[in-house]
LUMFIMAR-7719 format. One record per residue (C-alpha): x, y, z; residue number from 1; residue in one letter. Coordinates in pm, whole numbers, plus 50000, padded with zeros to 5 digits. Example, Ala and Ser with C-alpha at 12.3 -4.5 7.8 and 13.67 -1.06 7.14 Angstrom:
<dobas>
DOBA    east   north      up     n   res
DOBA   51230   49550   50780     1     A
DOBA   51367   49894   50714     2     S
</dobas>
This chain:
<dobas>
DOBA    east   north      up     n   res
DOBA   50013   49995   49996     1     M
DOBA   50151   50338   49941     2     K
DOBA   50021   50695   50074     3     S
DOBA   50057   50993   49873     4     K
DOBA   50215   51289   49987     5     I
DOBA   50139   51617   49796     6     G
DOBA   50039   52000   49798     7     I
DOBA   49684   51928   49918     8     L
DOBA   49771   51707   50202     9     T
DOBA   50046   51892   50367    10     L
DOBA   50099   52233   50235    11     C
DOBA   49754   52338   50318    12     S
DOBA   49816   52247   50685    13     I
DOBA   49953   52650   50794    14     P
DOBA   50238   52544   51028    15     F
DOBA   50383   52273   50772    16     L
DOBA   50364   52500   50469    17     A
DOBA   50638   52714   50593    18     A
DOBA   50844   52476   50689    19     A
DOBA   50860   52218   50362    20     L
DOBA   50951   52440   50136    21     A
DOBA   50582   52393   49933    22     C
DOBA   50699   52527   49563    23     A
DOBA   50528   52457   49227    24     P
DOBA   50688   52181   49030    25     A
DOBA   50932   52352   48785    26     G
DOBA   51108   52176   48506    27     S
DOBA   51303   51814   48479    28     D
DOBA   51602   51950   48467    29     L
DOBA   51766   52097   48742    30     P
DOBA   51821   52488   48729    31     A
DOBA   52056   52566   49007    32     A
DOBA   52176   52847   49116    33     S
DOBA   52560   52759   49034    34     E
DOBA   52859   52873   49228    35     H
DOBA   52617   53082   49458    36     A
DOBA   52847   53034   49746    37     G
DOBA   52769   52942   50090    38     F
DOBA   52432   52935   50183    39     G
DOBA   52322   53106   49858    40     A
DOBA   52230   52778   49669    41     Y
DOBA   51864   52744   49516    42     T
DOBA   51710   52516   49240    43     R
DOBA   51358   52509   49188    44     E
DOBA   51124   52221   49236    45     A
DOBA   51067   51961   48971    46     T
DOBA   50791   51756   49215    47     Y
DOBA   50491   51838   49386    48     D
DOBA   50477   51544   49608    49     G
DOBA   50563   51163   49680    50     A
DOBA   50415   50822   49711    51     N
DOBA   50532   50630   50030    52     R
DOBA   50594   50241   50097    53     Y
DOBA   50707   50034   50360    54     S
DOBA   50867   49693   50347    55     V
DOBA   51069   49476   50576    56     Y
DOBA   51438   49464   50489    57     V
DOBA   51602   49144   50584    58     P
DOBA   51988   49182   50762    59     M
DOBA   52231   48910   50686    60     P
DOBA   52132   48714   51037    61     D
DOBA   51757   48741   50989    62     G
DOBA   51672   49029   51155    63     V
DOBA   51384   49237   50971    64     R
DOBA   51440   49591   50974    65     V
DOBA   51162   49804   50875    66     S
DOBA   51224   50069   50606    67     V
DOBA   50967   50352   50459    68     D
DOBA   51091   50493   50105    69     Y
DOBA   50912   50771   49904    70     F
DOBA   50938   50810   49567    71     I
DOBA   50870   51176   49441    72     P
DOBA   50562   51274   49238    73     T
DOBA   50452   51560   49005    74     R
DOBA   50081   51572   48989    75     E
DOBA   50013   51251   49120    76     G
DOBA   50287   51045   48877    77     V
DOBA   50564   50915   48982    78     E
DOBA   50931   50988   48883    79     A
DOBA   50992   50745   48593    80     S
DOBA   51354   50794   48584    81     E
DOBA   51602   50605   48930    82     P
DOBA   51711   50858   49137    83     L
DOBA   51962   50949   49405    84     P
DOBA   51835   50851   49745    85     T
DOBA   51911   51030   50101    86     I
DOBA   51830   50767   50415    87     L
DOBA   51715   50860   50730    88     H
DOBA   51854   50585   50985    89     Y
DOBA   51711   50656   51292    90     T
DOBA   51603   50505   51647    91     R
DOBA   51312   50722   51701    92     Y
DOBA   51061   50592   51507    93     T
DOBA   51047   50591   51107    94     R
DOBA   50643   50661   51106    95     A
DOBA   50361   50662   51389    96     F
DOBA   50008   50576   51381    97     E
DOBA   49753   50818   51490    98     V
DOBA   49391   50844   51546    99     Q
DOBA   49161   51099   51532   100     D
DOBA   48840   51170   51734   101     E
DOBA   48642   50973   51511   102     E
DOBA   48874   50687   51550   103     G
DOBA   49035   50725   51189   104     N
DOBA   49374   50601   51178   105     T
DOBA   49627   50790   50978   106     T
DOBA   50025   50752   50941   107     I
DOBA   50256   50984   51057   108     L
DOBA   50569   50953   50889   109     A
DOBA   50982   51105   50931   110     Q
DOBA   50994   51158   50538   111     G
DOBA   50651   51354   50514   112     E
DOBA   50706   51561   50841   113     Q
DOBA   51071   51658   50801   114     D
DOBA   51137   51982   50608   115     P
DOBA   51494   51895   50498   116     V
DOBA   51385   51563   50343   117     L
DOBA   51047   51751   50194   118     Q
DOBA   51295   51968   50000   119     H
DOBA   51510   51720   49878   120     V
DOBA   51231   51518   49740   121     L
DOBA   51089   51806   49564   122     H
DOBA   51393   51835   49348   123     R
DOBA   51449   51495   49269   124     G
DOBA   51566   51275   49483   125     Y
DOBA   51420   50921   49695   126     T
DOBA   51407   50932   50013   127     V
DOBA   51419   50606   50276   128     A
DOBA   51374   50619   50608   129     V
DOBA   51476   50308   50841   130     A
DOBA   51387   50195   51198   131     D
DOBA   51722   50084   51377   132     A
DOBA   51688   49685   51517   133     R
DOBA   51529   49694   51851   134     G
DOBA   51312   50009   51764   135     T
DOBA   50974   50120   51551   136     G
DOBA   50875   49834   51392   137     A
DOBA   51187   49668   51316   138     S
DOBA   51287   49295   51478   139     F
DOBA   51551   49225   51671   140     G
DOBA   51720   49378   52016   141     V
DOBA   51905   49736   52034   142     H
DOBA   52199   49661   52245   143     N
DOBA   52263   49980   52335   144     G
DOBA   52298   50326   52135   145     A
DOBA   52528   50307   51851   146     F
DOBA   52578   49908   51899   147     S
DOBA   52811   49708   51654   148     V
DOBA   52498   49547   51518   149     E
DOBA   52327   49866   51458   150     E
DOBA   52606   50015   51277   151     T
DOBA   52654   49677   51100   152     A
DOBA   52308   49720   50954   153     D
DOBA   52366   50034   50798   154     S
DOBA   52572   49911   50540   155     Y
DOBA   52297   49622   50431   156     H
DOBA   52056   49880   50440   157     I
DOBA   52237   50102   50199   158     I
DOBA   52348   49839   49970   159     E
DOBA   51955   49752   49955   160     W
DOBA   51854   50064   49885   161     I
DOBA   52136   50101   49588   162     A
DOBA   51975   49792   49440   163     A
DOBA   51628   49909   49410   164     Q
DOBA   51506   49992   49087   165     P
DOBA   51363   50348   49202   166     W
DOBA   51724   50439   49309   167     S
DOBA   52068   50531   49114   168     D
DOBA   52263   50354   49327   169     G
DOBA   52414   50685   49480   170     N
DOBA   52335   50726   49845   171     V
DOBA   52362   50998   50130   172     G
DOBA   52239   51032   50443   173     M
DOBA   52046   51267   50679   174     Q
DOBA   51951   51376   50992   175     G
DOBA   52067   51553   51354   176     R
DOBA   52148   51389   51687   177     S
DOBA   52117   51018   51658   178     Y
DOBA   52044   51045   51300   179     P
DOBA   52356   51199   51291   180     G
DOBA   52570   51000   51473   181     M
DOBA   52409   50678   51299   182     T
DOBA   52614   50858   50978   183     Q
DOBA   52943   50891   51167   184     Y
DOBA   52885   50514   51242   185     Q
DOBA   52774   50393   50900   186     A
DOBA   53128   50552   50713   187     T
DOBA   53366   50333   50953   188     T
DOBA   53185   50015   50750   189     R
DOBA   53236   50217   50413   190     R
DOBA   52927   50097   50182   191     P
DOBA   53025   50142   49830   192     P
DOBA   52662   50308   49783   193     A
DOBA   52711   50596   50038   194     L
DOBA   52913   50858   49911   195     K
DOBA   52831   51138   50117   196     A
DOBA   52686   51247   50455   197     I
DOBA   52564   51503   50633   198     F
DOBA   52587   51492   50984   199     A
DOBA   52399   51714   51207   200     E
DOBA   52495   51805   51606   201     M
DOBA   52590   51462   51665   202     A
DOBA   52880   51346   51890   203     G
DOBA   53118   51095   51761   204     P
DOBA   53230   50986   52096   205     T
DOBA   52900   50877   52303   206     P
DOBA   53165   50882   52673   207     Y
DOBA   53285   51228   52652   208     D
DOBA   52889   51329   52601   209     F
DOBA   52754   51146   52860   210     V
DOBA   53039   51147   53143   211     F
DOBA   53300   51392   52998   212     R
DOBA   53568   51467   53260   213     G
DOBA   53388   51207   53508   214     G
DOBA   53061   51403   53591   215     T
DOBA   52705   51250   53492   216     Y
DOBA   52472   51397   53312   217     K
DOBA   52173   51184   53464   218     N
DOBA   51881   51460   53368   219     E
DOBA   51960   51370   53064   220     F
DOBA   51987   51000   53021   221     I
DOBA   51724   50962   53259   222     G
DOBA   51463   51160   53056   223     T
DOBA   51585   51024   52735   224     W
DOBA   51656   50675   52838   225     G
DOBA   51288   50657   52963   226     A
DOBA   51159   50814   52659   227     G
DOBA   51314   50560   52429   228     T
DOBA   51256   50242   52630   229     K
DOBA   50879   50413   52648   230     E
DOBA   50863   50465   52238   231     A
DOBA   51043   50103   52152   232     D
DOBA   50786   49932   52355   233     L
DOBA   50498   50113   52200   234     S
DOBA   50241   49951   51957   235     T
DOBA   50228   50291   51771   236     R
DOBA   50476   50242   51508   237     A
DOBA   50365   50216   51190   238     A
DOBA   50337   49865   51061   239     P
DOBA   50477   49766   50693   240     V
DOBA   50236   49768   50422   241     D
DOBA   50211   49374   50409   242     D
DOBA   50127   49376   50767   243     D
DOBA   49790   49510   50749   244     A
DOBA   49670   49379   51072   245     D
DOBA   50004   49483   51258   246     G
DOBA   50073   49138   51401   247     S
DOBA   50452   49145   51247   248     L
DOBA   50466   49499   51407   249     R
DOBA   50331   49356   51752   250     D
DOBA   50577   49083   51723   251     A
DOBA   50864   49310   51657   252     A
DOBA   50757   49518   51925   253     V
DOBA   50790   49219   52190   254     A
DOBA   51139   49130   52078   255     E
DOBA   51229   49489   52173   256     H
DOBA   51160   49400   52570   257     A
DOBA   51544   49223   52548   258     G
DOBA   51687   49602   52490   259     N
DOBA   51947   49709   52657   260     L
DOBA   51806   50079   52778   261     W
DOBA   52062   50371   52811   262     A
DOBA   51946   50489   53188   263     H
DOBA   52007   50142   53298   264     E
DOBA   52316   50078   53137   265     M
DOBA   52494   50366   53280   266     V
DOBA   52355   50299   53635   267     A
DOBA   52562   49987   53638   268     Q
DOBA   52883   50015   53878   269     E
DOBA   53184   50162   53667   270     G
DOBA   53020   50286   53363   271     S
DOBA   53148   50631   53428   272     G
DOBA   53472   50464   53380   273     L
DOBA   53596   50503   52971   274     R
DOBA   53729   50117   53051   275     D
DOBA   53403   50020   53164   276     W
DOBA   53254   49700   53006   277     T
DOBA   52901   49520   53041   278     L
DOBA   52810   49138   52954   279     A
DOBA   52489   49172   52761   280     T
DOBA   52253   48916   52764   281     A
DOBA   52303   48755   52443   282     D
DOBA   52643   48676   52569   283     G
DOBA   52823   48966   52418   284     G
DOBA   52969   49282   52530   285     Q
DOBA   52903   49690   52577   286     V
DOBA   53166   49906   52611   287     S
DOBA   53220   50262   52559   288     W
DOBA   53431   50146   52246   289     D
DOBA   53201   49929   52085   290     T
DOBA   52903   50170   52112   291     I
DOBA   53121   50438   51986   292     G
DOBA   53335   50289   51697   293     T
DOBA   53312   50627   51520   294     S
DOBA   53612   50658   51766   295     D
DOBA   53778   50484   51496   296     D
DOBA   53874   50818   51254   297     W
DOBA   54132   50609   51068   298     N
DOBA   53830   50407   50864   299     A
DOBA   53616   50725   50861   300     M
DOBA   53907   50888   50725   301     D
DOBA   53982   50595   50461   302     A
DOBA   53654   50578   50368   303     S
DOBA   53613   50791   50051   304     D
DOBA   53297   50915   50194   305     I
DOBA   53267   51303   50190   306     A
DOBA   53147   51466   50507   307     V
DOBA   52960   51779   50603   308     Y
DOBA   52921   51813   50991   309     H
DOBA   52669   52107   51053   310     L
DOBA   52734   52210   51445   311     A
DOBA   52584   52486   51715   312     G
DOBA   52758   52712   51896   313     W
DOBA   52470   52603   52224   314     L
DOBA   52450   52247   52114   315     D
DOBA   52550   51929   52318   316     I
DOBA   52810   51875   52068   317     Y
DOBA   52961   52194   52044   318     S
DOBA   53328   52066   52116   319     T
DOBA   53284   51708   51956   320     Q
DOBA   53233   51785   51608   321     Q
DOBA   53493   52045   51510   322     P
DOBA   53687   51766   51712   323     M
DOBA   53577   51503   51456   324     A
DOBA   53681   51776   51164   325     F
DOBA   54024   51839   51293   326     A
DOBA   54070   51381   51284   327     N
DOBA   53965   51360   50914   328     L
DOBA   54257   51529   50759   329     P
DOBA   54219   51336   50405   330     N
DOBA   53883   51330   50387   331     A
DOBA   53627   51549   50141   332     S
DOBA   53448   51737   50399   333     Q
DOBA   53283   52069   50517   334     K
DOBA   53172   52221   50844   335     M
DOBA   52936   52523   50942   336     M
DOBA   52901   52577   51265   337     I
DOBA   52600   52831   51327   338     G
DOBA   52432   53004   51654   339     P
DOBA   52198   52735   51747   340     W
DOBA   52107   52509   52004   341     I
DOBA   52026   52140   51909   342     H
DOBA   51684   52252   51757   343     S
DOBA   51802   52557   51576   344     G
DOBA   51821   52613   51244   345     G
DOBA   51647   52319   51145   346     Y
DOBA   51489   52382   50755   347     G
DOBA   51579   52701   50738   348     G
DOBA   51704   52853   50392   349     D
DOBA   52019   52864   50470   350     L
DOBA   52013   52467   50616   351     H
DOBA   51849   52366   50313   352     N
DOBA   52062   52575   50097   353     A
DOBA   52400   52417   50218   354     E
DOBA   52194   52041   50239   355     F
DOBA   52085   52084   49885   356     L
DOBA   52416   52220   49712   357     R
DOBA   52629   51933   49899   358     W
DOBA   52411   51672   49760   359     Y
DOBA   52348   51812   49432   360     D
DOBA   52734   51772   49390   361     Y
DOBA   52777   51456   49543   362     W
DOBA   52486   51235   49423   363     L
DOBA   52390   51431   49097   364     K
DOBA   52721   51566   48975   365     G
DOBA   52623   51935   48965   366     I
DOBA   52918   52133   48962   367     E
DOBA   52790   52400   49183   368     N
DOBA   53158   52517   49348   369     G
DOBA   53087   52361   49694   370     V
DOBA   53447   52184   49694   371     M
DOBA   53625   52495   49556   372     E
DOBA   53547   52726   49865   373     E
DOBA   53660   52749   50235   374     A
DOBA   53596   52453   50377   375     P
DOBA   53441   52573   50746   376     V
DOBA   53225   52854   50762   377     H
DOBA   53139   53000   51143   378     Y
DOBA   52948   53239   51287   379     Y
DOBA   53046   53487   51535   380     V
DOBA   52740   53544   51790   381     M
DOBA   52657   53880   51969   382     Q
DOBA   52413   54008   52206   383     G
DOBA   52262   53674   52428   384     S
DOBA   52045   53385   52422   385     H
DOBA   51901   53489   52748   386     T
DOBA   51519   53477   52837   387     L
DOBA   51374   53842   52781   388     P
DOBA   51202   53992   53084   389     D
DOBA   50872   54082   52872   390     D
DOBA   50726   53823   52715   391     P
DOBA   50564   54000   52412   392     E
DOBA   50934   54123   52311   393     V
DOBA   51058   53942   51998   394     E
DOBA   51431   53972   52044   395     L
DOBA   51648   53992   51715   396     S
DOBA   51822   53649   51795   397     L
DOBA   52141   53533   51600   398     D
DOBA   51953   53237   51465   399     E
DOBA   51754   53472   51252   400     K
DOBA   52069   53703   51142   401     R
DOBA   52233   53380   51053   402     A
DOBA   52007   53307   50727   403     E
DOBA   52215   53617   50574   404     D
DOBA   52506   53404   50440   405     P
DOBA   52713   53714   50479   406     A
DOBA   52731   53710   50862   407     T
DOBA   52920   53416   50853   408     W
DOBA   53339   53368   50855   409     T
DOBA   53527   53147   50620   410     A
DOBA   53812   52959   50738   411     T
DOBA   54064   52704   50561   412     D
DOBA   54087   52506   50916   413     S
DOBA   53948   52447   51271   414     W
DOBA   54092   52596   51474   415     P
DOBA   54095   52933   51251   416     P
DOBA   54451   53075   51227   417     P
DOBA   54558   53391   51395   418     G
DOBA   54392   53330   51695   419     L
DOBA   54638   53445   52031   420     S
DOBA   54527   53362   52370   421     T
DOBA   54413   53592   52660   422     R
DOBA   54503   53480   52999   423     R
DOBA   54308   53633   53305   424     F
DOBA   54408   53587   53674   425     A
DOBA   54197   53490   53903   426     L
DOBA   54212   53757   54213   427     K
DOBA   54085   53853   54527   428     G
DOBA   53734   54059   54577   429     G
DOBA   53639   53835   54294   430     G
DOBA   53838   53970   54014   431     S
DOBA   53908   53838   53678   432     L
DOBA   54190   54061   53563   433     A
DOBA   54392   54064   53251   434     D
DOBA   54721   53874   53224   435     G
DOBA   54910   53636   53429   436     P
DOBA   54999   53651   53826   437     G
DOBA   54780   53797   54049   438     G
DOBA   54779   53871   54431   439     D
DOBA   54834   53551   54639   440     A
DOBA   54532   53438   54848   441     G
DOBA   54245   53188   54843   442     Q
DOBA   53880   53190   54848   443     D
DOBA   53655   52953   55041   444     E
DOBA   53311   52822   54875   445     Y
DOBA   53062   52571   55059   446     T
DOBA   52903   52405   54800   447     V
DOBA   52546   52443   54730   448     D
DOBA   52406   52200   54592   449     Y
DOBA   52108   52375   54451   450     S
DOBA   52325   52535   54228   451     S
DOBA   52267   52520   53850   452     S
DOBA   52327   52617   53494   453     V
DOBA   51975   52745   53474   454     G
DOBA   51614   52583   53489   455     S
DOBA   51697   52531   53112   456     F
DOBA   52015   52422   52962   457     S
DOBA   52155   52330   52630   458     R
DOBA   52153   51925   52758   459     W
DOBA   51807   51929   52814   460     M
DOBA   51700   52067   52456   461     N
DOBA   51931   51763   52322   462     G
DOBA   51674   51552   52441   463     H
DOBA   51414   51768   52285   464     G
DOBA   51263   51988   52569   465     S
DOBA   51209   52313   52550   466     R
DOBA   51103   52614   52789   467     R
DOBA   50807   52563   53003   468     Q
DOBA   50701   52883   53145   469     D
DOBA   50742   53062   52827   470     R
DOBA   50567   52933   52530   471     Q
DOBA   50821   52623   52463   472     G
DOBA   51109   52879   52351   473     T
DOBA   51495   52766   52411   474     T
DOBA   51623   53092   52577   475     F
DOBA   51841   53046   52914   476     F
DOBA   51776   53212   53215   477     D
DOBA   51983   53533   53375   478     E
DOBA   52268   53399   53572   479     R
DOBA   52267   53638   53895   480     S
DOBA   52084   53434   54080   481     A
DOBA   52273   53117   54007   482     E
DOBA   52611   53329   54075   483     N
DOBA   52515   53414   54431   484     A
DOBA   52543   53024   54495   485     K
DOBA   52887   53044   54348   486     A
DOBA   53195   53190   54329   487     L
DOBA   53277   53436   54096   488     T
DOBA   53543   53613   53923   489     Y
DOBA   53465   53947   53699   490     T
DOBA   53654   54147   53483   491     T
DOBA   53668   54561   53469   492     E
DOBA   53417   54653   53163   493     P
DOBA   53624   54599   52819   494     M
DOBA   53811   54876   52674   495     T
DOBA   53750   54741   52310   496     E
DOBA   53535   54441   52204   497     A
DOBA   53678   54097   52235   498     M
DOBA   53590   53818   52025   499     T
DOBA   53647   53453   52210   500     I
DOBA   53669   53176   51900   501     T
DOBA   53696   52839   52017   502     G
DOBA   53807   52636   52303   503     H
DOBA   53846   52835   52656   504     P
DOBA   54009   52644   52932   505     I
DOBA   54022   52703   53295   506     V
DOBA   54301   52639   53544   507     H
DOBA   54207   52576   53868   508     L
DOBA   54418   52549   54199   509     S
DOBA   54208   52365   54448   510     V
DOBA   54212   52188   54795   511     T
DOBA   53915   52071   54949   512     S
DOBA   53751   51928   55309   513     T
DOBA   53635   51619   55088   514     H
DOBA   53851   51392   54845   515     D
DOBA   53674   51436   54566   516     D
DOBA   53410   51689   54383   517     G
DOBA   53274   51820   54092   518     D
DOBA   53345   52107   53954   519     F
DOBA   53096   52344   53706   520     F
DOBA   53283   52646   53555   521     V
DOBA   53072   52880   53331   522     Y
DOBA   53163   53165   53099   523     L
DOBA   52925   53468   53116   524     E
DOBA   52895   53804   52960   525     E
DOBA   52772   54098   53203   526     I
DOBA   52615   54380   52987   527     D
DOBA   52590   54727   53089   528     A
DOBA   52261   54677   53314   529     D
DOBA   52455   54404   53527   530     G
DOBA   52255   54122   53362   531     R
DOBA   52461   53770   53358   532     S
DOBA   52491   53611   53020   533     H
DOBA   52558   53248   52958   534     Y
DOBA   52797   53194   52708   535     V
DOBA   52923   52836   52785   536     T
DOBA   53049   52619   53033   537     E
DOBA   53260   52299   53143   538     G
DOBA   53306   52041   53406   539     A
DOBA   53536   51806   53567   540     L
DOBA   53549   51597   53871   541     R
DOBA   53843   51656   54072   542     A
DOBA   53924   51263   54081   543     S
DOBA   53910   51250   53694   544     Y
DOBA   54184   51551   53691   545     R
DOBA   54485   51334   53523   546     A
DOBA   54576   51488   53208   547     V
DOBA   54706   51199   52926   548     G
DOBA   54771   51199   52539   549     E
DOBA   54462   51167   52372   550     A
DOBA   54415   50880   52119   551     P
DOBA   54333   51105   51870   552     W
DOBA   54364   51481   51761   553     D
DOBA   54183   51670   52071   554     D
DOBA   54235   52024   51933   555     L
DOBA   54531   52085   52245   556     G
DOBA   54287   52045   52509   557     L
DOBA   54353   51844   52805   558     P
DOBA   54257   51498   52758   559     F
DOBA   54108   51322   53089   560     H
DOBA   54141   50930   53009   561     R
DOBA   53879   50833   53266   562     G
DOBA   54051   50468   53316   563     H
DOBA   54051   50349   53662   564     A
DOBA   54373   50363   53685   565     E
DOBA   54383   50726   53646   566     D
DOBA   54134   50825   53906   567     L
DOBA   54337   51000   54248   568     E
DOBA   54172   51161   54524   569     P
DOBA   54259   51515   54621   570     L
DOBA   54554   51560   54857   571     P
DOBA   54588   51810   55117   572     D
DOBA   54806   51997   54939   573     E
DOBA   54667   52241   54597   574     P
DOBA   54643   52048   54293   575     V
DOBA   54554   52173   53910   576     E
DOBA   54219   52086   53750   577     L
DOBA   54264   52166   53369   578     Q
DOBA   53872   52202   53246   579     I
DOBA   53782   52302   52876   580     D
DOBA   53473   52475   52775   581     L
DOBA   53246   52398   52512   582     M
DOBA   53366   52580   52228   583     A
DOBA   53173   52900   52096   584     T
DOBA   53219   53177   51888   585     A
DOBA   53108   53495   52081   586     V
DOBA   53199   53871   52065   587     T
DOBA   53192   54053   52422   588     I
DOBA   53096   54385   52343   589     D
DOBA   53314   54721   52431   590     E
DOBA   53197   54818   52824   591     G
DOBA   53073   54493   52885   592     H
DOBA   53250   54212   53116   593     R
DOBA   53364   53908   53130   594     L
DOBA   53278   53655   53440   595     R
DOBA   53389   53308   53521   596     L
DOBA   53144   53158   53749   597     S
DOBA   53254   52826   53988   598     I
DOBA   53034   52573   54141   599     A
DOBA   53010   52267   54311   600     G
DOBA   52705   52103   54132   601     A
DOBA   52465   52149   53879   602     D
DOBA   52139   52020   53972   603     A
DOBA   51919   52036   53682   604     A
DOBA   52138   51829   53485   605     N
DOBA   52396   51639   53658   606     H
DOBA   52373   51361   53927   607     A
DOBA   52467   51551   54293   608     L
DOBA   52884   51466   54398   609     Y
DOBA   52992   51345   54653   610     P
DOBA   52688   51297   54828   611     D
DOBA   52393   51190   54616   612     P
DOBA   52150   51319   54891   613     E
DOBA   52288   51678   54849   614     G
DOBA   52363   51719   55190   615     V
DOBA   52735   51682   55300   616     D
DOBA   52885   51961   55105   617     A
DOBA   53250   51992   55044   618     P
DOBA   53431   52288   55121   619     T
DOBA   53648   52395   54828   620     V
DOBA   53924   52626   54870   621     T
DOBA   54057   52819   54507   622     I
DOBA   54439   52916   54525   623     H
DOBA   54544   53209   54360   624     R
DOBA   54865   53373   54267   625     G
DOBA   55201   53280   54269   626     G
DOBA   55328   52918   54185   627     D
DOBA   54961   52778   54297   628     N
DOBA   54754   53038   54071   629     G
DOBA   54414   53006   53886   630     S
DOBA   54337   53159   53554   631     W
DOBA   54126   53153   53246   632     L
DOBA   54277   53153   52894   633     E
DOBA   54046   53238   52624   634     V
DOBA   54156   53176   52241   635     P
DOBA   54056   53512   52063   636     V
DOBA   54110   53685   51724   637     D
DOBA   54355   53913   51660   638     G
DOBA   54579   54078   51935   639     G
</dobas>
């Protein structure tokens, strides 16, 4: 059975019309804005709808994976020639059954709802959306995120697509977050039909997201883990066409009971160590290496698969994706880093332009100049992402300004050349002073376990959440109230604007009344009215402080391996903690001040430590000046 998607069914719905780039059909031949440059590429739609089909595709071990595929139509007539295919490979269920008030069942399919997939469907691509094994209507068991089995399946799904009559044998991939990471994973298997990927806001090393620096993001894993478990066990997943009564879907969902659930997996003893392993029910073994096969940079780099990385400065992977770029020196690749949170910029003009330009070149062979320009484009943020006081005020956000390609900076490398390091010493009286050294002394701070980055964070948006108190926006809290629960160090007003580009690092000399503890550091911009705006953050558990040589290009950042043998309790004498902050590109305006805030908890996002109950609070001492100094270093443009 096929379902039809067209102008009358989707473009007549107001909230979808703008997102789906609904355009009239054009000619069969692409009329592209060739060599239009970054963010300016366009091509008229040649189709106005699509037909959806759904099938099971068997894997070599017999597990059947559910796949939707979409063939574009014009005025109800399907494309007669095979076309390149874009694959969306997900564990978030490719399609759902939904009942209206009258009891009528309709299908909400990812390929129908996704504005990027719609954009390319209308411009001469077929689209496939596949449920990972153990999810949606697929059979099998899901052995944790990005498992060896899931990655192996991507090879067979891609090669199956390439053999279909509606595909011309050239395959690309699409998706953000988990469906972005499945793209990185797929390149390590080097399927011959996979020519390019477009991985969006995706972290190639799961350990360094969940436990980077030893701290544990329990809110994210708890919420995301519970949500994916509920979805995996739901019989709302749409059955394939040959499963009219849903019996096969129901049998598949029954098998999902054997899944390895993320929030239960990381609750295992020792899971916070990078060298942790866990035996699975089927006799296999899960480790941070096996669920992060994209750590195999060499395989990715040698794959001959072109890679476009789309990252966001306020995303949860703002450091990891630039690191992926740096570790693929031989790949044909590009990267853009925008002012976006995890959900930001999706389906916008610039996003669609770069996506279409990338695949028109790699899958259709259109010479559009995409590989003739600088490989990296990044956006320098100005202003803030702070929730406005007046709910009626609509801010002029960077996200909107970023739709203008002229507001972006091009560079041939990352980090960009010409940066210098500016050092700010922590001084007495809560001062952050330009230059090295500083007065000798110390500041004591008793951890406030209620301290947090705020009521809403980039981490929460990473699992799909938005603010609940203001129309579902993604603005952050003004931080003055949280600063009162922390140690803060603030500069004098800037005599001229300063642009930070890259990865700030904090060096703290510390002692504590306890032999361990978590340290959270926040970089903030203080405006002329004294309002404190979040810029970026970092975290480290003190016992994980050992710095070693990374097994990959770590961009010169302190690498905390996190093996059992590396852990050390805090001694009585001061020790140094090196904490890298999430990458950013932001201009601190003239007259504004820079603030470093140091806390011992992030109650909204991280598990409390060392006392999970939040009662036994350490008193931490930050040492300043002399040989035991503490300082912040930021990479800046120019001077």
